[in-house]
C-alpha positions as protocol buffer text, in pm:
chain_id: "A"
residue {
  index: 1
  type: MET
  ca { x: -310 y: -1384 z: -4124 }
}
residue {
  index: 2
  type: LYS
  ca { x: 3 y: -1448 z: -3915 }
}
residue {
  index: 3
  type: ILE
  ca { x: 40 y: -1074 z: -3853 }
}
residue {
  index: 4
  type: VAL
  ca { x: -320 y: -1047 z: -3731 }
}
residue {
  index: 5
  type: SER
  ca { x: -277 y: -1355 z: -3508 }
}
residue {
  index: 6
  type: GLY
  ca { x: 47 y: -1216 z: -3367 }
}
residue {
  index: 7
  type: LEU
  ca { x: -112 y: -877 z: -3305 }
}
residue {
  index: 8
  type: TYR
  ca { x: -413 y: -1039 z: -3137 }
}
residue {
  index: 9
  type: PHE
  ca { x: -184 y: -1250 z: -2916 }
}
residue {
  index: 10
  type: GLY
  ca { x: 21 y: -941 z: -2827 }
}
residue {
  index: 11
  type: ILE
  ca { x: -287 y: -743 z: -2727 }
}
residue {
  index: 12
  type: ILE
  ca { x: -422 y: -1032 z: -2515 }
}
residue {
  index: 13
  type: PHE
  ca { x: -79 y: -1075 z: -2352 }
}
residue {
  index: 14
  type: CYS
  ca { x: -56 y: -702 z: -2266 }
}
residue {
  index: 15
  type: ILE
  ca { x: -408 y: -698 z: -2120 }
}
residue {
  index: 16
  type: SER
  ca { x: -331 y: -1009 z: -1911 }
}
residue {
  index: 17
  type: LEU
  ca { x: -4 y: -855 z: -1789 }
}
residue {
  index: 18
  type: LEU
  ca { x: -183 y: -531 z: -1695 }
}
residue {
  index: 19
  type: GLN
  ca { x: -455 y: -721 z: -1504 }
}
residue {
  index: 20
  type: PHE
  ca { x: -191 y: -925 z: -1321 }
}
residue {
  index: 21
  type: SER
  ca { x: 4 y: -610 z: -1235 }
}
residue {
  index: 22
  type: CYS
  ca { x: -311 y: -435 z: -1106 }
}
residue {
  index: 23
  type: SER
  ca { x: -403 y: -742 z: -897 }
}
residue {
  index: 24
  type: GLN
  ca { x: -52 y: -751 z: -749 }
}
residue {
  index: 25
  type: GLN
  ca { x: -73 y: -381 z: -658 }
}
residue {
  index: 26
  type: ALA
  ca { x: -415 y: -433 z: -498 }
}
residue {
  index: 27
  type: ASN
  ca { x: -281 y: -735 z: -306 }
}
residue {
  index: 28
  type: ARG
  ca { x: -2 y: -523 z: -159 }
}
residue {
  index: 29
  type: ALA
  ca { x: -232 y: -227 z: -89 }
}
residue {
  index: 30
  type: ILE
  ca { x: -492 y: -428 z: 102 }
}
residue {
  index: 31
  type: VAL
  ca { x: -244 y: -579 z: 350 }
}
residue {
  index: 32
  type: GLY
  ca { x: -290 y: -421 z: 693 }
}
residue {
  index: 33
  type: THR
  ca { x: -564 y: -339 z: 942 }
}
residue {
  index: 34
  type: TRP
  ca { x: -876 y: -151 z: 835 }
}
residue {
  index: 35
  type: GLU
  ca { x: -1163 y: 11 z: 1023 }
}
residue {
  index: 36
  type: ILE
  ca { x: -1509 y: 98 z: 892 }
}
residue {
  index: 37
  type: ALA
  ca { x: -1565 y: 463 z: 799 }
}
residue {
  index: 38
  type: HIS
  ca { x: -1908 y: 407 z: 642 }
}
residue {
  index: 39
  type: LEU
  ca { x: -2133 y: 101 z: 633 }
}
residue {
  index: 40
  type: ARG
  ca { x: -2466 y: 67 z: 453 }
}
residue {
  index: 41
  type: ILE
  ca { x: -2672 y: -252 z: 433 }
}
residue {
  index: 42
  type: SER
  ca { x: -3022 y: -285 z: 293 }
}
residue {
  index: 43
  type: MET
  ca { x: -3202 y: -613 z: 355 }
}
residue {
  index: 44
  type: PRO
  ca { x: -3532 y: -647 z: 167 }
}
residue {
  index: 45
  type: SER
  ca { x: -3762 y: -922 z: 289 }
}
residue {
  index: 46
  type: TYR
  ca { x: -3572 y: -909 z: 618 }
}
residue {
  index: 47
  type: LYS
  ca { x: -3578 y: -1255 z: 779 }
}
residue {
  index: 48
  type: ASN
  ca { x: -3841 y: -1358 z: 520 }
}
residue {
  index: 49
  type: SER
  ca { x: -4081 y: -1083 z: 624 }
}
residue {
  index: 50
  type: ASP
  ca { x: -4245 y: -817 z: 410 }
}
residue {
  index: 51
  type: SER
  ca { x: -4030 y: -542 z: 559 }
}
residue {
  index: 52
  type: THR
  ca { x: -3690 y: -400 z: 468 }
}
residue {
  index: 53
  type: GLN
  ca { x: -3423 y: -356 z: 733 }
}
residue {
  index: 54
  type: LYS
  ca { x: -3158 y: -87 z: 673 }
}
residue {
  index: 55
  type: ILE
  ca { x: -2837 y: -18 z: 856 }
}
residue {
  index: 56
  type: GLU
  ca { x: -2626 y: 290 z: 790 }
}
residue {
  index: 57
  type: VAL
  ca { x: -2352 y: 408 z: 1018 }
}
residue {
  index: 58
  type: TYR
  ca { x: -2041 y: 625 z: 989 }
}
residue {
  index: 59
  type: GLY
  ca { x: -1721 y: 551 z: 1177 }
}
residue {
  index: 60
  type: LYS
  ca { x: -1749 y: 856 z: 1402 }
}
residue {
  index: 61
  type: ASP
  ca { x: -2092 y: 735 z: 1520 }
}
residue {
  index: 62
  type: TRP
  ca { x: -2005 y: 366 z: 1538 }
}
residue {
  index: 63
  type: GLU
  ca { x: -1988 y: 315 z: 1914 }
}
residue {
  index: 64
  type: ALA
  ca { x: -2304 y: 515 z: 1990 }
}
residue {
  index: 65
  type: LYS
  ca { x: -2512 y: 355 z: 1715 }
}
residue {
  index: 66
  type: MET
  ca { x: -2377 y: -2 z: 1715 }
}
residue {
  index: 67
  type: LYS
  ca { x: -2310 y: -28 z: 2091 }
}
residue {
  index: 68
  type: ALA
  ca { x: -1971 y: -184 z: 2013 }
}
residue {
  index: 69
  type: LYS
  ca { x: -1617 y: -87 z: 1914 }
}
residue {
  index: 70
  type: ASN
  ca { x: -1560 y: -34 z: 1542 }
}
residue {
  index: 71
  type: ILE
  ca { x: -1480 y: -356 z: 1357 }
}
residue {
  index: 72
  type: GLN
  ca { x: -1113 y: -399 z: 1268 }
}
residue {
  index: 73
  type: THR
  ca { x: -1032 y: -626 z: 977 }
}
residue {
  index: 74
  type: THR
  ca { x: -674 y: -736 z: 919 }
}
residue {
  index: 75
  type: TYR
  ca { x: -561 y: -872 z: 582 }
}
residue {
  index: 76
  type: SER
  ca { x: -226 y: -1054 z: 598 }
}
residue {
  index: 77
  type: ALA
  ca { x: 19 y: -1088 z: 309 }
}
residue {
  index: 78
  type: ASP
  ca { x: -17 y: -1468 z: 325 }
}
residue {
  index: 79
  type: GLY
  ca { x: -385 y: -1446 z: 221 }
}
residue {
  index: 80
  type: ARG
  ca { x: -537 y: -1485 z: 567 }
}
residue {
  index: 81
  type: TYR
  ca { x: -766 y: -1240 z: 743 }
}
residue {
  index: 82
  type: HIS
  ca { x: -965 y: -1192 z: 1059 }
}
residue {
  index: 83
  type: SER
  ca { x: -1229 y: -938 z: 1152 }
}
residue {
  index: 84
  type: LEU
  ca { x: -1223 y: -839 z: 1518 }
}
residue {
  index: 85
  type: HIS
  ca { x: -1557 y: -743 z: 1679 }
}
residue {
  index: 86
  type: ARG
  ca { x: -1541 y: -609 z: 2036 }
}
residue {
  index: 87
  type: ASN
  ca { x: -1793 y: -477 z: 2286 }
}
residue {
  index: 88
  type: LEU
  ca { x: -1758 y: -128 z: 2436 }
}
residue {
  index: 89
  type: GLN
  ca { x: -1537 y: -269 z: 2712 }
}
residue {
  index: 90
  type: GLY
  ca { x: -1294 y: -404 z: 2451 }
}
residue {
  index: 91
  type: LYS
  ca { x: -1378 y: -774 z: 2499 }
}
residue {
  index: 92
  type: THR
  ca { x: -1384 y: -982 z: 2178 }
}
residue {
  index: 93
  type: THR
  ca { x: -1740 y: -1085 z: 2093 }
}
residue {
  index: 94
  type: TYR
  ca { x: -1683 y: -1229 z: 1743 }
}
residue {
  index: 95
  type: ASP
  ca { x: -1368 y: -1289 z: 1539 }
}
residue {
  index: 96
  type: PRO
  ca { x: -1441 y: -1454 z: 1205 }
}
residue {
  index: 97
  type: ALA
  ca { x: -1132 y: -1560 z: 1014 }
}
residue {
  index: 98
  type: GLY
  ca { x: -1038 y: -1723 z: 688 }
}
residue {
  index: 99
  type: THR
  ca { x: -874 y: -1640 z: 360 }
}
residue {
  index: 100
  type: TRP
  ca { x: -890 y: -1359 z: 107 }
}
residue {
  index: 101
  type: ARG
  ca { x: -786 y: -1316 z: -254 }
}
residue {
  index: 102
  type: ILE
  ca { x: -834 y: -1069 z: -534 }
}
residue {
  index: 103
  type: VAL
  ca { x: -949 y: -1173 z: -880 }
}
residue {
  index: 104
  type: GLN
  ca { x: -951 y: -873 z: -1115 }
}
residue {
  index: 105
  type: ASP
  ca { x: -1196 y: -625 z: -955 }
}
residue {
  index: 106
  type: THR
  ca { x: -1341 y: -869 z: -700 }
}
residue {
  index: 107
  type: LEU
  ca { x: -1235 y: -927 z: -340 }
}
residue {
  index: 108
  type: ILE
  ca { x: -1321 y: -1284 z: -240 }
}
residue {
  index: 109
  type: ILE
  ca { x: -1339 y: -1352 z: 132 }
}
residue {
  index: 110
  type: GLN
  ca { x: -1376 y: -1712 z: 250 }
}
residue {
  index: 111
  type: ASP
  ca { x: -1476 y: -1744 z: 615 }
}
residue {
  index: 112
  type: THR
  ca { x: -1352 y: -2067 z: 770 }
}
residue {
  index: 113
  type: ILE
  ca { x: -1418 y: -1970 z: 1132 }
}
residue {
  index: 114
  type: PRO
  ca { x: -1689 y: -1996 z: 1266 }
}
residue {
  index: 115
  type: LYS
  ca { x: -1833 y: -2156 z: 948 }
}
residue {
  index: 116
  type: ARG
  ca { x: -1761 y: -2169 z: 578 }
}
residue {
  index: 117
  type: ILE
  ca { x: -1916 y: -1871 z: 397 }
}
residue {
  index: 118
  type: THR
  ca { x: -1786 y: -1704 z: 81 }
}
residue {
  index: 119
  type: TYR
  ca { x: -1835 y: -1333 z: 13 }
}
residue {
  index: 120
  type: LYS
  ca { x: -1757 y: -1167 z: -320 }
}
residue {
  index: 121
  type: PHE
  ca { x: -1733 y: -789 z: -335 }
}
residue {
  index: 122
  type: LYS
  ca { x: -1646 y: -549 z: -612 }
}
residue {
  index: 123
  type: PHE
  ca { x: -1386 y: -315 z: -469 }
}
residue {
  index: 124
  type: LYS
  ca { x: -1152 y: -26 z: -527 }
}
residue {
  index: 125
  type: ILE
  ca { x: -858 y: 96 z: -327 }
}
residue {
  index: 126
  type: LYS
  ca { x: -747 y: 460 z: -318 }
}
residue {
  index: 127
  type: LYS
  ca { x: -452 y: 549 z: -98 }
}
residue {
  index: 128
  type: ASN
  ca { x: -548 y: 439 z: 255 }
}
residue {
  index: 129
  type: GLN
  ca { x: -914 y: 380 z: 176 }
}
residue {
  index: 130
  type: ILE
  ca { x: -1098 y: 78 z: 40 }
}
residue {
  index: 131
  type: GLU
  ca { x: -1458 y: 61 z: -77 }
}
residue {
  index: 132
  type: TYR
  ca { x: -1645 y: -257 z: -149 }
}
residue {
  index: 133
  type: TRP
  ca { x: -1998 y: -348 z: -239 }
}
residue {
  index: 134
  type: GLY
  ca { x: -2202 y: -651 z: -335 }
}
residue {
  index: 135
  type: VAL
  ca { x: -2518 y: -852 z: -288 }
}
residue {
  index: 136
  type: GLU
  ca { x: -2515 y: -1118 z: -16 }
}
residue {
  index: 137
  type: ASP
  ca { x: -2744 y: -1293 z: 234 }
}
residue {
  index: 138
  type: PHE
  ca { x: -2655 y: -1097 z: 549 }
}
residue {
  index: 139
  type: ASP
  ca { x: -2984 y: -1162 z: 728 }
}
residue {
  index: 140
  type: LEU
  ca { x: -2942 y: -1537 z: 664 }
}
residue {
  index: 141
  type: ASP
  ca { x: -3296 y: -1577 z: 529 }
}
residue {
  index: 142
  type: GLY
  ca { x: -3180 y: -1792 z: 238 }
}
residue {
  index: 143
  type: LYS
  ca { x: -3212 y: -1511 z: -19 }
}
residue {
  index: 144
  type: VAL
  ca { x: -2909 y: -1343 z: -174 }
}
residue {
  index: 145
  type: ASP
  ca { x: -3081 y: -1003 z: -193 }
}
residue {
  index: 146
  type: ASP
  ca { x: -2908 y: -782 z: 64 }
}
residue {
  index: 147
  type: GLN
  ca { x: -2718 y: -481 z: -71 }
}
residue {
  index: 148
  type: TYR
  ca { x: -2387 y: -418 z: 110 }
}
residue {
  index: 149
  type: TYR
  ca { x: -2154 y: -117 z: 89 }
}
residue {
  index: 150
  type: SER
  ca { x: -1853 y: -44 z: 308 }
}
residue {
  index: 151
  type: LYS
  ca { x: -1581 y: 219 z: 306 }
}
residue {
  index: 152
  type: GLN
  ca { x: -1287 y: 143 z: 530 }
}
residue {
  index: 153
  type: VAL
  ca { x: -974 y: 332 z: 624 }
}
residue {
  index: 154
  type: LYS
  ca { x: -633 y: 185 z: 696 }
}
residue {
  index: 155
  type: LEU
  ca { x: -511 y: 221 z: 1053 }
}
C-alpha cells in the first residue's frame, strides 16, 4: 500500500511540476506587444434581437474593414496589460487596461479600466503567434453566448 501511495504521489507531483513549468513558459512567451492577425466573433441574439451579428477580419484588411488602426495589446511581465485602440489618424480612442494571468490552458484577463470585466480564454502560443477563443458577452446583451476567436502576432 505504501508503494502505491508513494507512486501515486510521485505521479501527481510530476504532473503538477509539468503544469507549473508549462505555465511559466507561457507567462514568459506572452510578454510583449501583439497585434491581431485574424479576429472572428459570432453574436447570436445580437443585442437581444432574433438576428446574429458576425465579425471576421484579417490583419491585412483591418484598417479598411474596421476603419481604425489594428489593436495592439501589451502584456507586461508584472501581470498588467493594456489594449490600445486608435483611429486611422493614430489618436487613442479606447485603452482598456488591467491584469492578466495564466491558469493551465486558460488566459484570464481582468479589465479594471474602464470597468471591471473578466474574460477567460483557452489559448495556445506557438513561436510569435497566440490564438485564443472562448464564449463571452461581447454585445453586452446580458447573455454569455458570443463565440470569440483571435489569432495575434507578436510585434
